[in-house]
DRENMARKE-555848 format. One record per residue: residue number from 1; residue in one letter; x, y, z of N, C-alpha, C in turn. Coordinates in steps of 0.001 Angstrom, whole numbers, plus 500000, padded with zeros to 6 digits. Atoms other than C-alpha are relative to their C-alpha. Layout:
nr,rest,n.x,n.y,n.z,ca.x,ca.y,ca.z,c.x,c.y,c.z
NUM,a,X,Y,Z,X,Y,Z,X,Y,Z
...
This chain:
nr,rest,n.x,n.y,n.z,ca.x,ca.y,ca.z,c.x,c.y,c.z
1,x,499472,500440,501268,046324,673806,943688,501399,500585,499789
2,x,498681,499521,500368,049952,674078,942594,499873,500794,498707
3,x,500089,499149,501186,050264,676892,940101,501033,499541,498974
4,x,499064,500542,500982,051788,675492,936895,500917,501015,499342
5,x,499191,498963,500631,053258,678830,935755,500624,500921,501036
6,x,499533,499070,498974,054965,680182,938864,500937,501041,499417
7,x,499211,498840,500432,056283,683617,937966,500357,500001,498515
8,x,499734,500035,501437,056245,682763,934255,499168,501084,499314
9,x,500791,498981,500687,055220,685623,931985,498963,499372,499072
10,x,501093,500368,500897,051869,685028,930345,499475,501320,499464
11,x,500394,498747,500618,051029,687772,927913,498513,499959,499665
12,x,501417,499857,500327,047520,689036,927241,499853,500946,498820
13,x,500215,499137,501162,046203,690512,924026,498561,499859,499545
14,x,501368,500034,500525,042793,691457,922719,499997,499387,498601
15,x,500138,500635,501307,041612,689484,919714,499922,501033,498877
16,x,500157,498940,500993,041038,692809,917941,501313,500729,499709
17,x,498677,499438,500263,044717,693750,918119,500695,499156,498931
18,x,499259,500679,501068,047052,692845,915264,500866,498867,500578
19,x,499109,501077,499557,048683,689412,915759,501446,500314,499603
20,x,498583,499780,500288,052477,689443,915864,500777,498726,500290
21,x,499147,501161,499734,055196,686792,915688,500482,499997,501440
22,x,499517,499876,498631,056382,688089,919042,498998,499489,501037
23,x,501013,500515,499075,053119,686816,920587,500308,498565,500426
24,x,499748,501410,499699,054459,683273,920528,498757,499168,499748
25,x,501167,500888,500122,051787,680587,921035,498766,500786,500410
26,x,501220,499215,499776,048461,682414,920699,498842,499055,500284
27,x,501097,500876,499608,045705,680683,922607,498784,500849,500376
28,x,501249,499316,499698,042145,681955,922586,499393,499340,501225
29,x,500510,500531,498735,040798,681547,926118,498578,500515,500253
30,x,501398,499576,499952,037174,682430,925390,499109,498836,499600
31,x,500959,501039,500373,034134,680181,925174,499383,500295,498630
32,x,500584,499588,501282,032797,682175,922195,501073,500672,499155
33,x,499068,499316,500899,034731,683319,919138,499679,501489,500022
34,x,500240,498550,499961,035172,687129,919263,499271,500483,498748
35,x,500840,499489,501083,032552,688861,917160,500789,500892,499054
36,x,499372,499165,501013,033831,690329,913911,501454,499686,499708
37,x,498604,500370,500228,037234,688624,914020,500041,498787,499074
38,x,499892,501098,500957,038011,686468,910988,500976,498953,500535
39,x,499159,501069,499461,039426,683094,911991,501371,499939,499325
40,x,498708,500082,500689,042139,683142,909334,500899,501199,500320
41,x,499213,498812,499684,043249,686671,910308,500447,500029,501462
42,x,499708,499953,498562,043328,685994,914071,501299,499292,500361
43,x,498775,500762,499761,046283,683608,913817,500027,499356,501394
44,x,500109,500716,498726,045102,681597,916827,500611,498615,499808
45,x,499378,501320,500075,047271,678533,917429,499113,498929,500606
46,x,500896,500956,499367,044746,676897,919699,498878,500764,500686
47,x,501165,499418,499336,041266,677654,921018,499646,499061,501139
48,x,500235,500832,498826,040882,676341,924557,498734,500503,500695
49,x,501298,499564,499472,037180,676867,925255,499825,499623,501459
50,x,500209,500482,498635,037289,674840,928447,500826,500741,501042
51,x,499271,499163,499052,039735,677301,930011,499188,501249,500354
52,x,500839,498822,499782,037002,679959,929845,498959,499713,501088
53,x,501067,500208,499018,034356,680512,932522,498763,499398,499336
54,x,501249,500552,500519,031053,678710,932130,499142,501135,499443
55,x,500906,499006,500588,028389,680478,930106,499225,500723,501098
56,x,500778,499401,498915,026357,681047,933271,500825,501029,500770
57,x,499138,499088,499247,029288,682633,935110,500343,501222,499164
58,x,499659,498884,500891,030287,684759,932124,498845,500997,499918
59,x,501167,499115,500107,026753,686129,931763,499737,500725,501314
60,x,500222,499385,498695,026414,686761,935504,500988,501157,500220
61,x,498952,499009,499770,029714,688676,935634,499812,501232,499127
62,x,500204,498877,500909,029177,690846,932562,501074,501070,500062
63,x,498866,499078,499875,032602,692484,933171,499713,501168,500937
64,x,500330,498994,499000,031164,694399,936112,501099,500014,501069
65,x,498913,499957,499017,034133,695535,938254,499529,499746,501440
66,x,500524,500222,498651,031902,695407,941351,499860,498507,500312
67,x,500141,501448,499813,031547,691631,940821,501328,499264,499848
68,x,498709,500596,500327,035261,691018,940143,500463,498957,501016
69,x,499496,500937,498983,036223,689388,943448,499163,498728,500042
70,x,500872,501181,499990,033200,687075,943450,500162,499204,498713
71,x,499757,500686,501275,033751,686277,939759,501263,499151,500090
72,x,498735,500725,499882,037359,685296,940453,499833,498750,500853
73,x,500189,501150,499104,036349,683033,943334,499206,498891,499305
74,x,500821,501002,500705,033675,681287,941254,500758,499382,498821
75,x,499238,500485,501148,035902,681023,938195,501125,499074,500460
76,x,498925,500848,499475,038805,679620,940220,499443,498649,500445
77,x,500628,501269,499602,036429,676989,941645,499704,499148,498764
78,x,500219,500748,501242,035462,676029,938088,501319,499438,499470
79,x,498700,500442,500507,039125,675823,937090,500570,498849,500824
80,x,499541,501101,499149,039867,673559,940053,499472,498652,499505
81,x,500608,501228,500519,037601,671011,938356,500474,499637,498600
82,x,499521,500228,501372,039501,671171,935028,501523,499895,499935
83,x,498529,500027,499974,043114,670189,935779,500644,499597,498675
84,x,499412,500423,501268,043717,668530,932389,500227,501152,499044
85,x,499877,498822,500863,043127,671771,930520,501195,500834,500442
86,x,498929,499168,499480,045533,673624,932770,501358,499353,499801
87,x,498742,500709,500239,048200,670945,932406,500516,500272,498595
88,x,499587,499751,501377,048235,671458,928641,500527,501429,499843
89,x,499523,498622,500063,048574,675221,929035,501394,500114,500621
90,x,498694,499970,499336,051489,674660,931408,501086,499397,499114
91,x,499014,500626,500897,053264,672309,928988,500385,500951,498873
92,x,499723,499063,501093,052941,674854,926204,500867,501159,500464
93,x,499268,498829,499503,054234,677718,928332,501460,499677,500260
94,x,498608,500378,499738,057359,675793,929226,500820,499947,498716
95,x,499301,500064,501287,058202,675588,925513,500302,501368,499420
96,x,499748,498670,500558,058123,679324,924887,498912,500982,500369
97,x,500920,498904,499690,056170,682533,924939,498556,499611,499721
98,x,501434,500261,500114,052413,682255,925477,499247,501314,500122
99,x,500881,498841,499919,049810,684930,924805,498571,499504,500054
100,x,501421,500295,499895,046250,684507,926034,499257,501085,499234
101,x,500777,499081,500814,043929,686098,923502,498567,500004,500527
102,x,501358,499855,499474,040576,687431,924696,499236,501033,499190
103,x,500824,499110,500797,037678,689361,923223,499478,501237,500711
104,x,500607,498920,499224,036565,691692,926006,500630,501360,499727
105,x,499477,498626,500058,036888,695467,925719,500650,500369,501325
106,x,499488,499745,498651,037573,695453,929443,501362,499331,500136
107,x,498640,500557,499953,041320,695013,929874,500464,499617,501402
108,x,499578,500309,498628,041529,694804,933683,499142,498934,500663
109,x,500928,500918,499351,038468,692771,934649,499422,499048,498962
110,x,500477,500987,500964,038201,689830,932279,500571,498631,500359
111,x,499632,501377,499661,038604,686064,932348,501461,499690,499699
112,x,498589,500263,500318,042055,686080,930698,500908,500509,501121
113,x,499234,499457,498875,043402,688288,933504,499892,499041,501191
114,x,500202,500921,498870,041875,685961,936104,500689,498667,499751
115,x,499347,501279,500316,043159,682841,934319,501508,500101,500199
116,x,498565,499798,499802,046692,684230,934246,500329,500014,501501
117,x,499782,499953,498552,046437,684984,937969,499863,498614,500611
118,x,500230,501352,499473,045046,681517,938714,501196,499094,499739
119,x,498873,500846,500389,047941,679892,936896,501318,500430,500654
120,x,498785,499535,499323,050435,681919,938893,500916,500781,499094
121,x,499176,499230,500933,051688,683829,935887,500037,501458,500372
122,x,499924,498554,499737,052645,687446,935816,499937,500746,498706
């Protein structure tokens, strides 16, 4: 697959962190809304559920670092089947700053990190 964001900065931010104007286009890349986060306070511009891993994959992974490589491979295979979703993310990123918002406490081994890598962002 051609990466739609080659070397383009894609920022990551936990949903529990304070939103900022500097975040640019804030897109929630989770299948479930983050627990305890009020929708009006989150300042999410778009919620792209289909960019998130399937429920089955998310539950299997459980943010276990030992499963990271296998999770990435499975998640990337799922993303290969969803090119329309990725096209929209690419169009948005070309217009300005994009921040992927995620809910996990784990900052290194989560779907937003893998999605950014899949898209070729940095």
